[in-house]
Residue, then its C-alpha position, 0 to 999 in steps of 0.5 A: m827682275r827685282r826692284r832692288e836690282f833694277l834700281g841698282i842698274l839704273g843708278g849705275a847708268v845714271a852715274a855713267w851719264p856724265l862720263a858719256a856726255r863728256a866723251q860726246q862733247a869732246p872734240v874729235i881730231g882725225i889724224l890722216c897719215g900717208t905712211h906708217f905712223d911715226q911715234g916721234e911725230l905723233t908725240a910731237v903733235r900731242k905735245g903741241l896740243a898739250e901746250m894749248g891745253y888739249v890732252e888725248g883721252k881727257n878733253i879731246l878724242m883722236e881717230y887715226r887713219s894710216a895709208e901705210g905708204e899706199y897713197e891710193r888708200l888715202p881718199a877712202l881714209a879721209a872720207e871715213l874721217v869726214n863721215r865720222p865726223v871729226s872736228m878737225i883733220i891733222a894731215i901728216g906723213g907727206a904732202v899727199s895727205a894734206v892734198t887728200a884731206k883738202a879734197a875730202t872737205s871744204t868745211i872741216p879745218v885741216v892742219f898740215s905738217n909736211g915738206g911741200d910748198p903749200v902754194r904750189l900744191k894749191l893747199v892755200k892761196s898764199l902763205n900769209h893768207p891761206g884763205g880757206n879751211v887749210t893751214g899748217i907748217s911747211f918745212f919746205v924740204v922739197t925746195l932743197g933738192p938742188k942744194r942736195l945735188a950740189l952738196l953731193r957733187d962737192l962730195v964726189p967732184a969727179a963724178n959727171a952723172f948722178g941719180y935722182l929717186a922719186n916717188p911718182a905718187n908724191a904730190s910734189v914729185a913733178a915740181e921737185t924733179a924739175d928743180v933737180r933737173q935744172a940744177a943738174q943742167d946748171l952743174n953740167v952733170q947728167l941726171h938719171v931719174r928713177s921712180a920707186a913706190n915700193d920695196a921692189d922699186l927701191d931695189n930695182a932703182f939702186a941696181a939701175f943706178a949702180a949699173q949706170k956708174i953714177g956718183g951718188v943718189v939724191v933721194g926725193s923728199d917723200a914720207y914713204f922714203l923716210s919710212r924705208r930709211s933702213r932699207l935705203a941705207s942697206l942699198v947704199l952700202k950694197h951698191s956702194l952709192p952715196a946718197i943724200c936725203d932730206v932729214r937727219e933720220h936718214a943720215l942716222a940710219g946710214t944713207l950718208m948725208s941729209y940736208g933739211t929742217d927740224r921736222t919734230d918741231a914742225y909737228r909740234q907746231g902743227g899741234v899748237y895750230a890745231g889747238k888754236i883752231l879748237k879755241g876758236e881761231r880760223p884756219e884762213t887767219l893763221p899764216v902758214m909757218q915756215s922752217t927757218k933753220f936748215e941742217l947738214v948731217i953727215n954719217a962719217k961711218t958710212a963714208k968710211s964704209l964706202g971708202l969716201p973721204i969727206p972734204e974739209k969744206l963739207i966738214a966745215l959746213a956740217d951741223e952734225v957729223i955722226e962718227 
């Protein structure tokens, strides 16, 4: 090799060193998701990080791992992030992601954004004092199952039986199902519980609900169900079964009603918490933040398609009516 060519190559390598060094020094954040990635959720996380001065590709790097609804894949994906190793894990796409991340590491900070009860799930010791490497944002949608059943009963007051759809792989399924069973008992109505973890299960569950002549379906809080909201909406119309879900995206897709919290802001706040930890704060000192605003959304177009008049009581309670 000619000396001039060698010096040229060497000069190029030296010029690249600072960039390589900066890339190596940048914190790496792992994003662990139980379902398919939702771009709205990721955008909200990035917005929260940006508020704290962290921008992907500029002063942080991000590694993405998605189980795409197959929750059994999460432990291996979490292990990949831990072995990378990442500076932090942001767990989204269901409470199961956070539970899996915590099981995978006791030292790497974990920030969650989900609808589960973090104390019940043993993610933290208490809301005010998490006490470990895990903290985050809870929108507590899993605790609202009884309220959703009551709202559905208000829509079809003559019905004496309702369905409840649960994902058996969800970390909160036992507690949420028990809450809804108790609510059904308090309302003096029957509750038929069906499990679904894939599209075939969804089809079979709605077919069974329709055969049982129930008044409507309460869909459990689960990231997989959210990812399949269009399919759920089509099943609602196919079987003429009104359904109520946990977040407004379901109502927008056509499942009739939703009652829950503003998830977008929760994911943004999760990004803010991640930024605070990158700046030196410890997860055990950051209290779990809780959503405080709940909204009822009604899809009037779906109600019309189902031939269901919406009671004035529900119209008055609704924060949004989709015409």
